[in-house]
C-alpha positions in Angstrom: 10.0 16.1 8.3 8.4 13.6 10.6 6.7 10.2 11.0 3.6 9.8 13.1 1.0 7.1 13.8 -2.6 7.9 12.8 -5.9 6.1 12.6 -8.5 6.9 9.9 -11.9 6.7 11.7 -13.8 7.2 8.4 -12.3 4.0 7.1 -13.7 2.0 10.0 -15.2 -1.4 9.4 -17.1 -4.0 11.5 -15.1 -7.1 12.6 -16.6 -9.5 15.0 -19.4 -7.0 15.8 -16.9 -4.3 16.7 -15.9 -1.2 14.7 -12.2 -1.1 14.0 -10.1 1.5 12.2 -7.0 1.1 10.2 -3.6 2.2 11.5 -1.3 4.2 9.2 2.2 5.7 9.6 2.1 9.2 8.2 5.2 10.9 6.8 5.1 14.7 6.6 7.5 16.9 4.6 7.2 20.5 3.5 3.4 20.8 4.1 2.4 17.6 2.4 2.0 14.0 3.7 1.9 10.4 2.6 0.2 7.6 4.6 1.6 4.1 4.7 -0.6 1.2 5.8 0.5 -1.0 8.7 -2.2 -3.6 7.8 -3.3 -3.5 11.5 -6.7 -2.4 12.8 -7.7 -1.1 16.3 -10.9 -0.3 18.1 -11.3 3.5 18.7 -11.5 2.9 22.5 -7.9 1.7 22.5 -6.6 4.8 20.7 -5.9 8.2 22.4 -3.9 11.1 21.2 -1.7 9.1 18.9 -1.0 6.3 21.3 -2.3 2.7 21.5 -3.4 1.6 24.9 -1.6 -1.4 26.3 -5.0 -2.8 27.1 -5.6 -3.5 23.4 -6.0 -7.2 23.0 -3.3 -7.5 20.2 -1.0 -4.7 21.7 2.3 -6.6 21.3 1.5 -7.8 17.7 0.4 -4.4 16.6 3.5 -2.7 18.3 5.9 -5.1 16.5 4.2 -4.5 13.1 4.3 -0.7 13.6 8.0 -0.9 14.6 8.8 -3.0 11.5 7.0 -0.6 9.1 8.4 2.5 10.8 12.0 1.2 10.6 11.6 0.5 6.9 10.1 3.9 6.3 12.8 5.7 8.2 15.5 3.7 6.3 14.1 4.9 3.0 13.6 8.5 4.2 17.2 8.7 5.6 18.8 7.3 2.4 20.9 9.8 0.3 18.9 9.0 -2.8 15.6 10.0 -1.1 17.0 13.2 0.3 18.4 14.2 -3.1 14.9 13.7 -4.7 13.3 16.0 -2.0 15.3 19.1 -2.9 
């Protein structure tokens, strides 16, 4: 079981003349996964090995949004009802 941050390069779009990719939180469990959108986009050059560069123009805003989505996801995953449904 784990939560990680991923970008989907194939879902990239042009915004202001720059290609940006959506950020997702990915939850893995028993060989399968589910992606949850953060509704944030990032240029590929600010992404390396699962980490957002602090040089990204909206670094603080993106980090806050990711933290918010991640805490909600972890709250659901750690609930007793969710655990019971996974067995």
